[in-house]
C-alpha positions as CSV (number, residue, x, y, z in Angstrom):
1,M,75.0,245.5,-21.1
2,N,73.5,247.8,-23.8
3,I,72.7,251.3,-22.5
4,E,70.1,251.9,-25.3
5,N,68.1,248.8,-24.2
6,T,68.1,250.0,-20.6
7,Q,67.0,253.5,-21.6
8,V,64.2,252.1,-23.8
9,Q,63.0,249.9,-20.9
10,M,63.0,252.9,-18.5
11,R,60.9,254.9,-21.0
12,K,58.5,252.0,-21.6
13,G,57.9,251.7,-17.9
14,L,56.7,255.3,-17.9
15,L,54.6,255.2,-21.1
16,E,51.2,254.4,-19.5
17,F,51.7,257.2,-16.9
18,C,52.7,259.7,-19.6
19,I,49.8,258.7,-21.8
20,L,47.3,259.1,-19.0
21,S,48.9,262.4,-18.1
22,I,48.4,263.7,-21.6
23,I,44.8,262.5,-21.8
24,S,44.1,264.1,-18.4
25,R,44.4,267.6,-20.0
26,G,41.4,267.1,-22.2
27,E,40.2,265.3,-25.3
28,V,43.2,264.2,-27.3
29,Y,43.7,262.5,-30.7
30,A,46.1,259.6,-30.8
31,S,48.5,261.2,-33.3
32,D,48.7,264.3,-31.0
33,M,49.8,261.9,-28.3
34,L,52.4,260.4,-30.5
35,D,53.7,263.9,-31.4
36,E,54.0,264.9,-27.8
37,L,55.6,261.7,-26.7
38,T,58.1,262.0,-29.6
39,S,58.9,265.6,-28.8
40,A,59.6,264.6,-25.2
41,R,62.0,261.9,-26.6
42,I,59.8,259.0,-25.5
43,M,59.9,257.1,-28.8
44,V,56.7,255.2,-29.4
45,V,55.0,253.9,-32.6
46,E,51.4,253.5,-33.5
47,G,51.8,249.7,-33.1
48,T,52.6,250.3,-29.4
49,L,50.2,253.2,-28.7
50,Y,46.9,251.8,-30.0
51,P,47.1,248.4,-28.1
52,L,47.9,250.3,-25.0
53,L,44.9,252.7,-25.5
54,T,42.7,249.7,-26.1
55,R,43.9,248.1,-22.8
56,L,43.4,251.3,-20.9
57,R,39.8,251.5,-22.3
58,K,39.1,247.9,-21.4
59,S,40.4,248.6,-17.9
60,G,37.9,251.5,-17.6
61,L,40.6,254.2,-17.4
62,V,39.9,256.0,-20.6
63,D,37.0,256.4,-23.0
64,Y,36.8,257.8,-26.5
65,K,34.3,259.4,-28.8
66,W,34.3,259.7,-32.6
67,V,34.4,263.2,-34.1
68,E,33.8,263.9,-37.7
69,S,36.8,265.4,-39.5
70,N,36.8,267.9,-42.3
71,S,39.9,266.4,-43.8
72,G,39.2,262.6,-43.8
73,P,37.6,259.9,-41.7
74,P,36.2,260.5,-38.3
75,R,38.8,260.8,-35.5
76,K,38.8,259.0,-32.1
77,Y,39.4,261.4,-29.2
78,Y,40.3,260.0,-25.8
79,T,39.4,261.3,-22.4
80,L,40.0,260.0,-18.8
81,T,37.2,258.3,-17.0
82,E,36.6,259.0,-13.3
83,N,38.5,255.7,-12.5
84,G,41.2,256.9,-14.8
85,E,41.6,260.1,-12.9
86,T,41.8,258.2,-9.6
87,F,44.3,255.8,-11.1
88,L,46.4,258.6,-12.5
89,S,46.4,260.4,-9.2
90,A,47.9,257.2,-7.6
91,L,50.5,256.9,-10.3
92,D,51.4,260.6,-9.8
93,E,52.0,260.0,-6.1
94,T,54.1,256.9,-6.9
95,W,56.1,258.9,-9.4
96,R,56.8,261.7,-7.0
97,D,57.9,259.1,-4.3
98,L,60.2,257.4,-6.8
99,V,61.7,260.6,-8.0
100,S,62.3,261.7,-4.4
101,S,63.9,258.3,-3.4
102,T,66.0,258.2,-6.6
103,D,67.2,261.7,-6.0
104,K,68.3,260.8,-2.5
105,I,70.2,257.8,-3.7
106,I,71.8,259.7,-6.6
107,S,72.7,262.7,-4.4
108,A,74.4,260.4,-1.8
109,K,76.4,258.9,-4.6
110,N,77.4,262.3,-6.0
111,A,78.3,263.5,-2.5
112,S,80.7,260.6,-2.1
113,D,82.5,261.2,-5.4
């Protein structure tokens, strides 16, 4: 088995949750999302991010607005919808349960070592 593949799959599984969490803090531009994800070592490219943002918008979880830019074309800023906030809240609860469960399993393994 390839450890890098497993690590990538784990990160991909959390990508939607991370993106919704970033957007939940307020209006955000896609390149700022990419920067934050990259700095958190969740490697993602535009070719992955933009289709995911489109899917989240079509699902009614995010919305966007165009804002004129002084240094180029207008920018698309994303925000969570009310449904997106509810969805993120459920994901957050699931994440906390998974972390707790995983910690219990890992702690039991470490205690037996």
